[in-house]
N, C-alpha and C positions, 0 to 999 in steps of 0.2 A: 391687166395695168396698160393705160393708153402707150399705143404704137408710140409715138416721142418719145414719152418716159423712159421705154424700152432703150431706145436707141441712143437716149444721150445716158443711160447706166453704160450700155456697153463701150462707147465710144470714152468715157472717162476711165472704167477699168481698160481698156486697151492703149490708150496713153500713158499710163501708171505701171503698166506691166513692160509695155515697150521699155519704157525709158528706165527701170530696173533692169533691163537685160542688156540696156546699152552702155549704163554707168554702174551696175552692181553696188551703188552708193552704200554706205554703211557708217551711219556717224556716229562719230566716237560714244557719244552717250549710250547708244544702243549695246556695246559691249559691256558696261556700268550695270546699267540695267536686266540687261542679260545673264551675267553674273550671278545675280541671286534669283534670277529665274530659276536657271539651270541649277541652282541649289535645290531651289524649292520641290520641282520634278524630279530629284534625284534622293528627296528625303532629308537635305541635308539643313530643312527651314528657309524661310524667307531672309538669307544674309546675305552679304558680301564675303567675308570672312567665315567659315564655318565656325561656329561655338562664338561667334558677337555679333549679338542682335544690334544691330546699325542697319536706320532705314537710308538705304543709297540709292535711294529711286523716287521720283517723286508722283508719278502716274500709275495707280493702281488697274486700270486697264490696263497701259503699256507694258505692264509687270506680269500679270497672272494670268491674260492671253498667250504671250510667247513660253510663261511656265505649263500652261496647258497642251500647247504645241509639241515641247519639249517632251512632257509627260509621255503622250501619244508615239510620239517618233524618238522614244528614248533609244533604242540602237539604231539609230541613223545620225550621221555626222550632223555637228551644229550648224550647219549652214544651211540645215533642213528646215530648223525653225524658223529662220527669216526669213526664208522663200516663201515659205506657208503664210509667217504673219505678213509679209507682203502681199500676197492674194486677199487677206482678210481685212486688211488696213484698204485695198483699191476698192474692194467691195464698198467698205463704208463711205469711202469719199465719192465713188459712183451715186451710192444712192441719195446723196446730196442734191442732186437733179430731180429728186421726189419733191422735197418740199420747194425749193426753185419754180420747177414749172408750176406747182398749185398757188404760189404767190403772182405766177405771170396769167396766170389764168383768171386767178379773183380779182386784180385790177385792172383786166381787161386789156391788157397790151396785146400789139400786135404779135405773134406766134412768133415772127423773125426773132424776139429779144432772147423768147428763148432758146432759139440756137445762139444766139449772142452769150449769152450768158454759159451755155455750154464752152465754147469756144475760149473765152476769158477765163474760166476756169482751169481748162487743157493748159493754157499759157501761163498762168501762174505757177513761175518757176519753185518761188519759196512754197508753195502749197504741196505741188506735186512732187517735189524731191524729198519733203519731209512724211509723203504718206509713204514712199517706199523704202527711206533707210533707216527704219527701227523706229520711229519716236511714235509717238501718238496723237499726232496732230492731225490724220486724217480722221480719226474720231471726235475731237473740236470742231473743225468744221461743219461734219453735217449735225448736231448736235444745236452750233450757233445757227445754220440754217432753217433749222425745226422751229427755234426758240425764235427767229423773226419771222417765219410762216406764224407761227400759233399766235405773235404779238399784230400780226398784220388783220388775217381772215380772224381770230376767234372764234375757232370753231366748239361744237358740243362738248361739252367736260370740261373746259379751257384750262380751270385752274388745276385740275388732277392733271392734266400733259404737260401745264407750265411748271409741277413740282418733279415731275417724272423728269422731264426733261434738265431740270435746273439741278438734281442729281445727278443726273448722267456727264453733264459738265463737270460737276463736282469730280465724279470719277476719273474724267478723264486727265483732270488736272487740279491740282488742292487749290492752289489760285482760281478755279474758274469763276469763282463768285465775283470775281473783278470784271471779267468779260459778258455776264451773263446782266450783273447791274449796270454797266455800261450801258448797253442794249437797251434795257429797261426803261434807265435813267435820260436814253436820247431821246426813245420815245413819247417817252409823257412830258418831255420838252417841245418838240417840235412837231408830233403827230398830231394827229385830230382823228384818230381810231377810236372806236367805243373801247378798248380793249386797254386803254392805256390815256382814257381822261383821268384828272385830278379828280378824286369823289371817294367818298365812304366806302362804296358800294364795293369799288375796283380796290380800294386800300384793304377791305378785308379779305376779297378776294386772295390778293397779293400774298398777304400774312397765311390764307390758307393752303396758300402756293409752298411758301417757304418751309410751312410745317409737315409736309410732305416729303419734301425734300431732305428735312432734319432728319424724320423717320427713316428714311432708305439709307440717309449715307451715316447714322449713327453708328450701325453694329461694326461697319470699319473702321470707324474713328475710336471706337472702345476699343475692339482688338489692337489696334495699333496703339493703341495707348499700354495697354495688357502688356502684350509682345514686346515691344521696342522698350515701355517707358514710358513715352512724349508720343502724342499723333504728327507733330512736325516732324516732315524728313531731315534727315540730317544732312544733307544736301542745302537745303535753307538754311539750315542751324549755320553752316560752312562759310556760306554767303552773305549771310544777313549783317545788316550795317548797325551803325549807333545810333537809330534811328531818333536824333531830339533837334532843335527848334535851330541850331546850325546847322546840323545836316541838311534838314529841307531847305532851308535860307541858300545856303551853298550850292546844292544840287541844283535848284529850281533857277539864280543867277546864271552858273554855268551853260544848264540847257538853254536858256532864252539866246544867252550871249552868242552860242556855237549854233545855233537853231538853223538847220539849212535844208528843212523837210527830213525826210525818213525813208530816202531812197531804197534803204533793206529789205521793204515791203516785194518791191519789183524786181531786184537783183539778185545773184548768187550769194550766198552765205559770207557775210563781212564783205561783200563788194564795196558799201561805201570806207568801210575802214580800211583796207587792205589799197584801195583802189585799183588802176589799169584797167577803168572800162569805160571810160573817154564819153563820148557823144550817150550812151547807153546812162551813166549816170546824171545825166545833166537831164533826161528824158525821162528817169524813174523819179529824180527830184520835184519835177514840176507837176508828176502824175501824183507823187505824194501829197503833196500843197494843198491840190485842189481836193484830194480825198481828206484830208486833217479841215481844210475851211471850207469846205463846201455850207455847213451850217452856218453861215456868216451870209449866206445869200438869201435873201428874206425872200425873193422873188423865187426860187428855184422851190425843186421837189421838196414838198415835207418830207417826203420819206427819206428820201438821198440825205438831209439833213440831218435827221436823226440818225442814221448810220454815219455819218460823219464825223457828227457828234461823239458816239462813240467810241470811233476807231479815234481820235484825239484823244478820249481819255484814256484808252487802252495804252496808248504810249506815252502818254505822258506819264501812267503806270510802269511800266516798262523802264520811262527812260531816269525816273525823278525818283521812285518808292523802290522798285527792284534792282534797280541798277542792271539790269539785264535788258537794255536795250536794244542792242544789235543781233543779240543771240537769234538763231536761224531760226530755233524749234519754237520759240514763242512767237514769231510773227505768221506764223500760218492764221493763228487765232483773229489777227488783224486785217489779214489781205482778203479773209471770204466777206466781211462786210463790203469791204471795196468792191469789188465783183458786181455787189445790185446798185451801188453808188453809181456805176459806169454804166450799167441798165439804165436806171433811172435819168440817166444827165442824157445817153445818147435817145430816148425815149422822148427827153425835152427837145432837145435839138432836131428830131426830125419834124417836129409842126415849127420848127423858128426857121429853120435853112431850106435854101432852095434846096433840089435834090442832086443835083450835082456836088454843091458845096459839100452836103453833109455824107456823101458817098466817099468823097477825096479826104476828111478826116476821119471817118471810120475807118474805112482802109490802111491810110498810113497808120493810125493807131494801132492796128491790126498787124501790120508791114513789121511795126518797130517792136511790138512784143513778141512776134516769133522770130525778130534775127536775134532777140535779146535772150529768149529761151535757147535757142542753137547754141548761143555761142558759150552760156553759161552754163547747158549741156556737155559740150566738149571739154569746159573747163573741170565739171565736178567730175568727169569720166578719168581724165590726165589725175587729176587728184586723188581719186583711191588707190589708182592703178599705182604710181608714183609713191605718193606719200603712207597713204594709209596700210595698203599692202606690201608696197616694198619700204618701207622706212619703220612706223611704228610696229608693224604686226611681229616684221623681223626683229625688232630690239624683245621684245615678248619673247619670241621662240627663242631666243638666243638664249634670254635670263632663264627660263625654261629649263634647257639643256644646261646653265652652268652655275646653276644656282644651290645654295647647300639648305639644309632641311630648315635652320630658324632665320635665314635671308630675310630683309625687307627692301623696301625701293623706294626711294624720293623721285617724283615727276610732278609733272602740271597736266602732261595728256593722259589722265585716269584710263579710259578706255579698252584701247589695244593692247596695250603695255601692260595693265594690268589683269587683264582677260588671261593673257596666253603666256604669261608669264606667273599665273597664280602663286603669285607675291603676298606675303603680307603689304599693304601699301602705306606709304606717308605722302598723299598726295596734296599738292599745292590746289585750293585751301582748307583741303581736309573733306572731301566729300564722304569718305571711307574711311577717314581717321580721328576718329576723337582726340589721338593724341596730338594730331597737328593742330586741330581747332583749339585744344587746352595751352599747347607751348605758342600759338598765336598770343590768346589774351595773356599769357603769362608775363611774356617777353616785349608783348605790345609793337608789336613788328610782321610786316610781311614781306620781309628781305628773308630769299632763300638761303644765304650765307649762313645767318645767326639760326635757323631753323635747322637747317643741315647739322649744323656743329652742335648743339642741342639734342635733336633724336638719334643722331648717328647712324644714319641707314646702313642696309652693307651696301646698295648698290645708287648711285644717282645718275639720270638722265635729263641732261636739262639741252638747251640751244645755245649755240658762240654766244647772243647777247646775253643770256643766263649767264652763261661762263663768265664772261666780264664784269658784268655787275656783282658774282660773289668773290672774283679775285679782287674787286675793289673793298666790300665789305668785312672779310675775313682774309686777307692775302696769301696766307700758307695753305687755307682749308685743303684746295684741291691740289696743292705739291706733297702738303707733309701728310696729311691725313687719308690722301685716296691718290689713285692712278689711273690714268686714262687707259681704260680697256680696250676700246672700240670705237669707231668715229664711223655714223653711220652716213653716208654725203651720197644725196640724190640730185646734187644742183646739174650734170651732166645730163642727166635725165627730163628733168623740168626743161633747161634750154633746146632739148631736142624735139620737145614735144611739140613746141612753136604754137603755145596757145596764145590767140591773138587779142582774147580780153582775160584780167583776172589773173596774168601770171603771176603778183604779189604775195598773192594769199598762200601758193604753194612754194614761193621762196620762203616763207616764214617759216615753215618746218621742213625745209631738204635737209637739212644737216641736224645730226644729236651726237652729243658726248654721251659715253656710260664712261662713268667711272665707277670703282672697286675701292672699299674700302683698306687701308690697309691692316 
């Protein structure tokens, strides 16, 4: 293998593992998925609650690989699984440098742009973080990069490779066809490459690729339908919207009227939602607007325009259709194409600007990305230590120690609390609970007070703002039907952490009230 490729792989792998050791970040959803993975590894079936066939995960790859790791290391602590999985995911992301190198080589760009792409990948916080925090994002990024390589180079056995990669993307995420389809449509509209020219031959080839993908994905689709009664993950069922004309009109109107770019592509998790990022948020918003609308530059690089249109389609899907716009685990699939957009933009700028001006712009760009990455890493390290380990995990352990044989728990934060408590969960919106979904539909409400009143969980774990809302909805519920057992308060620790940027994200989960039914 080419020495440059090996260096790129080793560099990305090292960055990911160093990030893991520094932050030990474990996303909430890791523990939702891992509870099912662990049950499978221990012979209890691929389920969240033993004996209840509910698909509480979305990614087959992100569920089956941890299950295999846990099966191999069954006698080791649960933490072993995530560390081995981190290694696997870091390797997957690092291998993205192979198709990226081949793209640069095929287009005969200066090799400096390979090194630039490597640095940009290592500075994409949303990608690096979601590579080591238990999500399946590294596989999505690798398969996307390989798909882009196929579309640009059209190598031998193109249709077969395209079909295999399409299936791999589907195994990474069940809505992967949206991301793959966005890339293909973007290239069809803006590139002049033989692989994506609109003609009968390419149309037949695309149908052949889709047929291969369908055959490869069909066994999983059929098995999940048989095992769970539906191939649709319950997480999607719980979050599903009432899709009608009014919904789409309202969603589009709301999104357009409040559009400020998609800064979360470049920031730490939920950075735009919770704020506290100052100049970095402005910088990220500018980058996102350029990334999403570069396709309007009719004089720009055709490949950059194709990727730009694809990223816009992905963002519109997340914000308007799925409603998961700012969700950090979805954004690496959007961030990956933007890395190549910037490579192509800087490639064009190198020929258009004087050397001094070009290098000043590039250096400023990389310095801002580096600073953003550093402060985001500090924030997520504190968040893991104070909030995840210090609050949510402790709530789960407390419940595990004080639970009864048939106790249940209501909460929004399903991951840590559900995993460590080992209780039957009534989470909102119902990712692990068909009872929650059924109750929401029957009562036609998402208000916690009415849901708790109906479901009668043994325990309730809620934030202060949720306590206030419940007291307005059902004033006597938390005073007559429940008693306050314990307050988990880490506000002092958050304040002492002295996080330069992103503290509002920690403040949101700094306090939890734990109630028990009387």
